[in-house]
Every structure is written in C-alpha cells, then in structure tokens.
C-alpha positions in Angstrom: 0.0 0.0 0.0 2.8 2.3 0.8 4.5 1.6 -2.5 1.3 2.2 -4.3 0.9 5.7 -2.8 4.4 6.5 -3.7 3.9 5.6 -7.3 0.7 7.8 -7.5 2.6 10.8 -6.2 5.4 10.3 -8.7 2.9 10.2 -11.6 1.1 13.4 -10.6 4.2 15.5 -10.1 5.1 16.0 -13.8 1.4 16.7 -14.6 1.3 19.6 -12.2 4.6 20.8 -13.5 3.3 20.9 -17.1 -0.1 22.4 -16.2 1.2 25.9 -15.5 3.3 26.3 -18.8 0.4 24.9 -20.8 -2.0 27.4 -19.1 0.4 30.3 -19.8 0.9 29.2 -23.4 -2.9 28.9 -23.9 -3.4 32.4 -22.4 -0.7 33.9 -24.7 -2.3 32.3 -27.7 -5.7 33.6 -26.7 -4.2 37.1 -26.2 -2.4 36.8 -29.6 -5.6 35.8 -31.4 -7.5 38.7 -29.6 -4.8 41.2 -30.6 -4.9 40.0 -34.3 -8.7 40.2 -34.3 -8.5 43.7 -32.9 -6.0 44.7 -35.6 -8.3 43.3 -38.2 -11.3 45.1 -36.8 -9.3 48.4 -36.6 -8.0 48.0 -40.1 -11.4 47.2 -41.5 -12.9 50.2 -39.8 -10.1 52.4 -41.1 -10.7 51.2 -44.7 -14.4 51.8 -44.4 -13.8 55.3 -43.1 -11.3 56.0 -45.9 -13.8 54.8 -48.5 -16.5 57.0 -46.9 -14.2 60.0 -47.0 -13.3 59.3 -50.7 -17.0 58.9 -51.6 -17.8 62.2 -49.8 -14.8 63.9 -51.6 -16.1 62.7 -55.0 -19.6 64.0 -54.1 -18.2 67.4 -53.2 -16.1 67.4 -56.4 -19.0 66.4 -58.6 -21.2 69.1 -57.0 -18.5 71.7 -57.5 -18.0 70.6 -61.1 -21.8 71.0 -61.8 -21.7 74.4 -60.1 -18.7 75.5 -62.2 -20.4 74.3 -65.4 -23.6 76.2 -64.5 -21.7 79.4 -63.6 -19.6 79.1 -66.8 -22.8 79.0 -68.8 -24.3 81.9 -66.8 -21.1 83.9 -67.5 -21.4 83.2 -71.2 -25.1 84.2 -71.2 -24.1 87.5 -69.6 -21.5 88.1 -72.2 -24.0 87.2 -74.9 -26.2 90.0 -73.8 -23.3 92.5 -74.0 -22.2 91.3 -77.4 -25.7 91.3 -78.9 -26.0 94.9 -77.9 -22.5 96.2 -78.7 -21.5 94.0 -81.6 -24.2 92.1 -83.4 -26.8 94.8 -82.8 -24.7 97.4 -84.6 -24.1 95.1 -87.5 -27.8 94.4 -87.9 -28.6 98.1 -87.6 -26.3 98.8 -90.5 -28.1 96.1 -92.5 -31.5 97.5 -91.6 -30.7 101.1 -92.5 -29.2 100.0 -95.8 -32.1 97.8 -96.7 -34.7 100.3 -95.8 -33.0 103.1 -97.8 -32.1 101.3 -101.0 -33.7 97.8 -101.3 -36.9 99.3 -102.7 -34.9 100.5 -105.7 -34.1 96.9 -106.5 -30.5 97.8 -106.8 -28.7 94.9 -105.0 -25.5 95.9 -106.6 -25.7 99.4 -105.0 -22.6 99.9 -102.8 -24.6 100.6 -99.7 -26.9 97.6 -100.2 -23.9 95.4 -100.7 -22.3 96.7 -97.5 -25.6 96.1 -95.7 -25.8 92.6 -96.9 -22.2 91.9 -96.0 -22.9 93.3 -92.5 -25.9 91.1 -92.2 -23.8 88.1 -93.1 -21.3 89.0 -90.5 -24.0 89.4 -87.9 -25.5 86.0 -88.7 -22.0 84.5 -88.3 -21.7 86.1 -84.9 -25.0 84.6 -83.9 -23.9 81.2 -85.0 -20.6 81.6 -83.1 -22.4 82.5 -79.9 -24.8 79.6 -80.4 -21.9 77.2 -80.5 -20.3 78.7 -77.4 -23.6 78.0 -75.5 -23.7 74.4 -76.5 -22.5 72.4 -73.5 -21.5 69.4 -75.6 -19.4 71.7 -77.8 -17.7 73.0 -74.7 -16.9 69.5 -73.4 -15.1 68.7 -76.7 -13.4 72.0 -76.9 -9.7 72.0 -76.2 -8.6 74.2 -73.2 -6.0 76.0 -75.4 -8.8 76.8 -78.0 -11.1 78.0 -75.2 -8.4 80.4 -74.1 -7.8 81.6 -77.6 -11.5 82.3 -78.1 -11.7 84.2 -74.8 -8.7 86.3 -75.7 -10.1 87.1 -79.1 -13.4 88.1 -77.6 -11.8 90.4 -75.1 -9.8 92.2 -77.8 -12.7 92.3 -80.2 -14.8 94.1 -77.6 -11.9 96.4 -76.6 -12.0 95.2 -73.1 -8.2 94.5 -72.9 -5.1 94.0 -74.8 -4.3 90.2 -74.5 -1.0 88.5 -75.0 -1.6 84.7 -75.2 1.3 82.2 -75.1 0.4 78.5 -75.5 3.3 76.1 -75.2 2.9 72.8 -76.9 2.3 70.1 -77.6 0.4 69.1 -74.4 -2.0 66.4 -73.3 -5.5 67.7 -72.9 -6.6 67.4 -69.2 -9.8 65.5 -68.2 -13.1 67.3 -68.6 -13.6 68.1 -64.9 -10.1 69.6 -64.5 -10.6 71.6 -67.8 -13.9 73.0 -66.7 -12.9 74.1 -63.2 -9.6 75.4 -64.4 -11.2 77.5 -67.1 -13.9 78.7 -64.7 -11.1 79.9 -62.3 -9.5 81.6 -65.3 -12.8 83.4 -66.0 -13.1 84.6 -62.4 -9.5 86.0 -62.4 -9.9 87.8 -65.7 -13.3 89.2 -64.7 -11.9 90.5 -61.4 -8.9 92.1 -63.2 -11.1 93.9 -65.7 -13.8 95.0 -63.2 -11.8 95.9 -60.1 -8.2 96.5 -61.0 -8.5 98.7 -64.1 -6.3 96.4 -66.1 -5.7 97.2 -69.7 -3.3 94.4 -70.6 -3.5 90.7 -69.8 -0.7 88.2 -70.4 -1.9 84.6 -70.4 0.4 81.6 -70.7 -0.1 77.9 -70.5 2.3 75.0 -70.9 3.3 71.6 -69.6 1.4 68.3 -68.9 -0.7 68.6 -66.7 -0.9 72.2 -67.8 0.3 75.2 -65.8 -1.8 78.3 -66.4 -0.6 81.8 -65.6 -2.6 85.1 -65.8 -0.9 88.4 -65.3 -2.5 91.9 -65.5 -1.2 95.5 -65.3 -3.9 96.7 -62.9 -3.7 98.5 -59.6 -3.1 95.4 -57.6 -4.1 95.2 -53.9 -3.1 94.0 -50.5 -4.3 90.3 -50.3 -4.2 90.5 -46.5 -6.6 93.5 -46.3 -10.0 92.9 -44.7 -12.7 92.0 -47.2 -10.4 90.5 -49.8 -10.4 86.8 -48.6 -13.7 85.3 -49.8 -13.1 85.4 -53.5 -9.6 84.3 -53.2 -10.6 81.4 -51.0 -13.3 80.3 -53.5 -10.8 80.1 -56.3 -8.3 78.2 -54.2 -10.8 75.7 -52.8 -12.1 74.9 -56.3 -8.6 74.3 -57.5 -7.9 71.9 -54.6 -10.7 69.8 -55.8 -8.8 69.1 -59.0 -5.5 68.8 -57.2 -4.2 72.2 -58.3 -2.5 75.0 -56.4 -3.7 78.6 -57.0 -1.1 81.1 -56.0 -1.5 84.9 -56.2 1.3 87.4 -56.3 0.1 91.0 -55.9 0.7 94.3 -54.2 -0.7 97.8 -54.4 0.4 99.4 -57.7 2.0 96.2 -59.1 -0.9 94.3 -60.7 -1.8 90.7 -60.1 -0.2 87.4 -61.1 -2.3 84.2 -60.7 -0.5 80.9 -61.2 -2.4 77.6 -61.4 0.0 74.6 -61.0 -0.8 70.9 -60.6 0.0 69.7 -57.1 3.3 67.8 -57.3 2.0 65.0 -55.0 -0.8 64.3 -57.4 0.8 65.1 -60.7 0.6 61.5 -61.9 -3.1 61.3 -61.3 -3.8 64.7 -62.8 -2.2 63.7 -66.1 -4.5 60.7 -66.5 -7.1 60.9 -69.2 -10.8 61.2 -68.3 
C-alpha cells in the first residue's frame, strides 16, 4: 500500500509541472488571437472610413463641377447680352438702314446695299458663333487652349483689354472636370482684373502636362491680407484643390496681379490621366 501511494505521487508530479506552462501558453495564444482580431477590426474600420471619405470627396467634387459648369454657362449668357447689344446689334442696324433706304430700288449691286448685306452676313456668323459657345457638348469637346484663344479674341474684339496669349505645346488635354474648373477659375480671375483693378493688358500663358496656367494683369493690384479680400480668393483656391491644383496669387498695391495655377506635385501623376 505504501509503495502504491508513492507511485501515484510520482505520476502526478510531472502533470502539475506541465499544467502551468500549458496554461500560460494557452493564455498567450488567446491574447495573440485577440490582438490579431483587434487589428483586423481596426484596419477594416479604417478602410471603411477611408472609403466613406473618398466617396464624400467625390460627391463634393462632382457638385462643384456641376456648379462650375452652371456658372460658366451663366457667365457666357451675360457676355452674350453684351455682345448682342454692342457688336451684333450694330451690324444688324447697319443692315436694316441700308435695306430700308435702298432695297426698294431693286439695286442689289448698289454699294450701300452690298455693304448692308455683308454686315448682315457677319451678324449671322456672330450669332452662330455665340450659339456654338452656349452648346455644352461643344464646350466639353473644346480643347482648353482653344477656349483660351476664343476668350482672348473676344476680349480684344470688344476692346476690353489687350491680350498676349502664349500657349506652349504640344500638351496632353486634361480631363473634362479639370478643364472645366480650371477654365472657370481663369474666367473669375480675368473678370476681377477687368472690373476691379482697371487692367488694360492681360498676359496669359499655358504649358506643360498637366498644364500650368498663368494670368498676369497690369492693374492697380491690392493688399491680399486686407479685410474683405479673402472670400473670392478662398473660393478660387478651394475649387482648384478639388482638381488637385494650387492657385497662387502674387500682388501688391500698384503692381498688378499674377495668378499661377499649377498641378499639385504630390498628385501630378493622377492629374495627367485621361478622363
């Protein structure tokens, strides 16, 4: 009996010695699995949050793009009213006066009638040109360089400013959203220069891929840190950030303004992709 009790004690000793290491190892495994599971949960939540932020950014960008397109159309409509009154209206008046004075004579070869008919033809061409500029599909397929050329020609034709346009090339056409917002920012800068700074000369240059756009005027300039000057500048810069562009202004009282729109270097590769 004594020998039997001694044998039982010898058998249970190693079991007790292994129990604690096994328990510790099991606990460590459980903690490791829990830590891995926690990492997976945190990573999954982070990815979902990142996707939600990207989706929200795309929504904001799309909304701003639609707003820019709408404002570009409204800007064009405003200019149409001015041109109809100042340009096309005068041509049609010449045609009307000539026709009323001499068409009754049946002399189509009369110099004044010929001039009136020629003026009428020019007026109709102007109307067709304006119709094309209002066509949104036409704008989407219009190259950015061509849009700048048309705007420069319009400003000079109406005597609003002397324009020096420099287009470097060849360059890859930017996607439609970048093109639209960039051109809208250009419109705002030019409009501000002509209305508020008293500028008579504009120098516009564009080159590179993605394109860098620069607009310089000879106006009065201003203090960009003065009260009341921040909202318009912020609007231009915030729009450009949506297309991964930087809008930088250099100005001072008496020294005109220079706006430079450059693609953000950290996003240059994505900005050059087609769209």
